[in-house]
C-alpha positions as CSV (number, residue, x, y, z in Angstrom):
1,M,9.1,16.2,8.4
2,N,6.0,14.5,7.0
3,S,6.5,13.3,3.4
4,I,3.4,15.3,2.3
5,M,4.7,18.5,3.8
6,Q,8.2,17.9,2.4
7,R,6.8,17.8,-1.1
8,L,4.6,20.8,-0.6
9,V,7.5,23.0,0.6
10,T,9.9,21.6,-2.0
11,F,7.8,22.3,-5.0
12,S,7.6,25.8,-6.4
13,G,6.1,27.5,-9.4
14,T,2.6,27.5,-10.9
15,F,0.4,24.9,-12.6
16,I,-3.1,25.2,-13.9
17,A,-5.4,22.2,-13.9
18,V,-9.0,21.0,-13.4
19,F,-9.7,18.7,-10.5
20,F,-12.8,16.8,-9.4
21,F,-13.8,16.5,-5.8
22,T,-15.8,13.7,-4.3
23,V,-17.7,14.8,-1.3
24,S,-19.0,11.8,0.7
25,S,-21.3,13.5,3.1
26,A,-24.6,15.3,3.1
27,Q,-22.8,18.4,4.4
28,E,-21.7,20.6,1.6
29,V,-18.1,21.5,1.0
30,S,-18.0,25.1,-0.1
31,Q,-16.7,26.2,-3.4
32,E,-14.4,28.6,-1.6
33,L,-12.8,25.8,0.4
34,M,-12.2,23.8,-2.8
35,E,-10.6,26.7,-4.4
36,K,-8.3,27.4,-1.5
37,L,-7.3,23.8,-1.3
38,S,-6.5,23.7,-5.0
39,A,-4.4,26.8,-4.7
40,S,-2.6,25.5,-1.6
41,I,-1.9,22.0,-2.7
42,V,-2.1,21.8,-6.5
43,L,-0.1,25.0,-7.2
44,A,2.4,24.4,-4.4
45,S,3.2,20.9,-5.8
46,Q,3.3,22.0,-9.4
47,G,0.3,19.7,-10.1
48,Q,2.0,16.5,-8.8
49,L,-0.4,16.3,-5.9
50,Q,-4.1,16.0,-6.8
51,I,-7.1,15.9,-4.5
52,D,-9.2,12.8,-4.8
53,S,-11.8,13.4,-2.1
54,V,-12.9,15.8,0.6
55,K,-14.9,14.4,3.5
56,V,-16.3,15.6,6.8
57,T,-14.8,14.3,10.1
58,P,-16.3,13.9,13.6
59,L,-14.7,17.3,14.4
60,P,-16.8,20.4,13.5
61,D,-15.2,22.4,10.7
62,I,-12.5,19.9,10.0
63,Y,-12.4,18.1,6.7
64,E,-10.4,15.0,5.6
65,V,-8.5,15.7,2.3
66,E,-7.4,12.6,0.5
67,L,-4.6,13.1,-2.1
68,S,-4.1,11.0,-5.3
69,T,-1.0,9.4,-3.6
70,G,-3.3,8.0,-0.9
71,E,-1.9,10.3,1.7
72,I,-4.3,12.3,4.0
73,L,-4.3,15.9,5.1
74,Y,-6.8,17.7,7.3
75,S,-8.2,21.2,6.5
76,H,-10.1,23.7,8.6
77,S,-13.4,24.7,6.9
78,S,-11.9,28.1,6.1
79,G,-9.1,26.5,4.0
80,D,-6.6,28.7,5.9
81,Y,-5.0,25.8,7.8
82,L,-3.8,22.4,6.7
83,F,-2.2,19.7,8.9
84,A,-0.9,16.2,8.3
85,G,-1.0,13.2,10.5
86,D,-3.6,10.7,11.7
87,M,-6.7,11.5,13.6
88,Y,-7.5,9.4,16.6
89,R,-10.6,9.1,18.8
90,T,-10.0,8.3,22.4
91,E,-11.9,5.4,23.9
92,T,-11.9,3.7,27.3
93,T,-10.2,0.8,25.6
94,G,-7.5,2.9,23.9
95,L,-7.2,4.9,20.7
96,I,-9.1,4.4,17.5
97,N,-7.3,5.5,14.3
98,L,-10.0,7.3,12.2
99,S,-7.6,8.0,9.4
100,S,-6.8,4.3,8.8
101,D,-10.3,3.5,7.4
102,T,-9.7,5.6,4.3
103,R,-6.1,4.5,3.9
104,Q,-7.0,0.8,4.2
105,M,-9.9,1.0,1.8
106,R,-7.6,2.6,-0.8
107,N,-4.9,-0.1,-0.2
108,L,-7.5,-2.8,-1.0
109,E,-8.6,-1.0,-4.1
110,K,-5.0,-0.7,-5.4
111,V,-4.2,-4.3,-4.7
112,A,-7.5,-5.5,-6.2
113,A,-6.6,-3.7,-9.4
114,I,-3.6,-6.1,-9.9
115,P,-4.6,-9.2,-12.0
116,E,-4.0,-12.4,-10.1
117,D,-2.1,-13.9,-13.1
118,E,0.6,-11.3,-12.3
119,M,1.1,-12.8,-8.9
120,I,2.5,-16.1,-7.6
121,I,-0.3,-17.6,-5.6
122,Y,-0.3,-20.5,-3.1
123,T,-3.9,-21.6,-2.5
124,P,-5.1,-24.1,0.2
125,D,-7.9,-26.5,-0.4
126,E,-10.2,-24.3,1.6
127,I,-9.5,-20.6,1.7
128,R,-10.2,-19.2,5.2
129,A,-8.2,-16.0,4.7
130,S,-6.0,-14.4,2.1
131,I,-2.9,-12.2,2.4
132,T,-0.9,-10.4,-0.3
133,V,2.8,-10.4,0.4
134,F,5.3,-8.1,-1.2
135,T,8.5,-10.1,-1.3
136,D,12.2,-10.0,-2.3
137,V,13.9,-13.3,-3.0
138,D,17.1,-12.2,-1.3
139,C,15.4,-11.1,1.9
140,T,16.2,-13.2,4.9
141,Y,12.8,-12.8,6.6
142,C,11.0,-13.4,3.3
143,R,12.7,-16.7,3.1
144,A,11.7,-17.4,6.7
145,L,8.0,-16.7,5.8
146,H,8.3,-18.9,2.7
147,R,9.6,-21.8,4.7
148,E,6.2,-21.8,6.5
149,I,4.2,-21.8,3.3
150,E,2.9,-25.4,3.9
151,D,1.9,-24.5,7.5
152,L,0.0,-21.4,6.2
153,L,-1.8,-23.5,3.6
154,E,-2.8,-26.1,6.2
155,M,-4.3,-23.2,8.2
156,G,-6.3,-22.2,5.2
157,I,-4.3,-19.1,4.4
158,Q,-3.9,-18.2,0.8
159,V,-0.6,-16.4,0.1
160,R,-0.5,-14.1,-3.0
161,Y,3.1,-13.0,-3.7
162,M,3.9,-9.7,-5.4
163,A,7.4,-8.6,-6.3
164,Y,9.2,-5.9,-4.3
165,P,12.9,-5.9,-5.1
166,R,14.3,-3.6,-2.5
167,G,15.9,-0.8,-4.5
168,G,13.9,-1.4,-7.7
169,M,16.0,-1.9,-10.8
170,E,19.2,-1.3,-8.8
171,A,18.4,-4.2,-6.4
172,G,20.7,-7.2,-6.6
173,S,17.6,-9.4,-6.6
174,Y,16.0,-7.6,-9.6
175,D,17.3,-9.9,-12.3
176,K,16.6,-13.0,-10.2
177,M,13.0,-11.9,-9.8
178,I,12.7,-11.4,-13.5
179,S,13.9,-15.0,-13.9
180,V,11.3,-16.2,-11.4
181,W,8.4,-14.4,-13.0
182,C,9.5,-15.5,-16.5
183,S,9.8,-19.1,-15.5
184,D,7.4,-21.8,-16.8
185,D,7.0,-22.9,-13.2
186,R,6.9,-19.8,-11.0
187,H,6.2,-21.7,-7.8
188,K,9.2,-23.9,-8.2
189,S,11.5,-21.1,-9.3
190,L,10.4,-18.9,-6.5
191,S,11.3,-21.6,-3.9
192,Q,14.6,-22.2,-5.6
193,A,15.5,-18.5,-5.6
194,K,14.5,-18.2,-1.9
195,N,16.7,-21.2,-1.1
196,G,19.7,-19.4,-2.7
197,Q,19.8,-21.5,-5.8
198,N,21.0,-20.0,-9.1
199,L,18.3,-19.8,-11.7
200,P,18.8,-19.9,-15.5
201,A,18.7,-16.3,-16.7
202,R,15.4,-15.5,-18.3
203,D,13.9,-12.3,-19.8
204,C,10.4,-11.4,-20.6
205,E,7.9,-8.6,-19.9
206,T,7.1,-8.7,-16.2
207,P,5.0,-6.7,-13.8
208,I,7.8,-6.4,-11.3
209,L,8.4,-2.7,-11.5
210,D,4.6,-2.1,-11.4
211,H,4.5,-4.2,-8.2
212,Y,7.4,-2.2,-6.8
213,D,5.7,1.1,-7.6
214,L,2.5,-0.1,-5.9
215,G,4.4,-1.1,-2.8
216,N,5.9,2.4,-2.6
217,Q,2.4,3.9,-2.9
218,L,1.3,1.7,0.0
219,G,4.2,3.0,2.1
220,I,6.2,-0.2,2.0
221,T,9.9,0.3,2.5
222,G,11.0,-3.2,3.4
223,T,10.1,-6.9,3.0
224,P,8.2,-8.9,3.6
225,A,5.2,-6.6,3.8
226,L,1.8,-8.2,4.3
227,V,-1.5,-6.7,3.1
228,F,-4.4,-8.1,5.2
229,P,-7.9,-8.6,4.0
230,D,-9.0,-5.3,5.7
231,G,-6.3,-3.3,4.0
232,R,-3.8,-3.1,6.9
233,V,-0.2,-3.3,5.9
234,I,1.9,-5.3,8.4
235,P,5.6,-4.9,7.9
236,G,8.0,-7.7,8.6
237,Y,8.0,-11.5,9.2
238,V,5.1,-12.9,11.3
239,E,5.3,-16.5,12.4
240,A,2.5,-18.7,11.1
241,P,0.6,-19.2,14.4
242,R,0.7,-15.5,15.2
243,L,-0.3,-14.7,11.6
244,A,-3.3,-17.0,11.9
245,A,-4.3,-15.3,15.1
246,L,-4.0,-11.8,13.6
247,L,-6.3,-13.0,10.8
248,G,-8.9,-14.2,13.3
249,L,-8.4,-17.9,12.6
250,E,-8.7,-20.2,15.6
């Protein structure tokens, strides 16, 4: 079952709150529709799901409803019917995912809100493209990607690492990643940790759990996970030449 619907059918009880709707179209969204959506979503989730925006779609009488989690529902103009899933437009060249535009824009906004000094960044002399990588130091494919860091830099690809210990605080890599982020030389410590070397135990205030929470918001469940400049999230290891091609670099 879709994760949104799981939450909606799991929550019960009542909750009273005020919500603000952003309507990004000249077409008006009726007050009646807003009220029905509030009753259906807000009350059913005990206030844990909020509506960030309501937008028209290419389909008559169908509205896109974006939740505070970044997830998307679709509503009939009557408010009597809600459904989850992506909307596609058929083209002679294939299918165009219309839902991905909103999702990718929100991904970029969330990643952009993270200060770069909380990341571990490898920057080439000339930046031709930049990717944000959610990584775990014990992840085999994260290590494979990191071994290609020099190749990526030569191609002009900036790599911005964020922490994603699989399992959060319960992950075996969690303490290791604290030691990396608390190091005086994060680049060196990250490489050492990914090479399987033991690091001196360090402790300080880190953004690791914030990064982990953000990764979950983006729908990340494994590592490495690459966030592209257009907001796409690409799961798994991608070899340097193919990665360059996906980024449009010749």
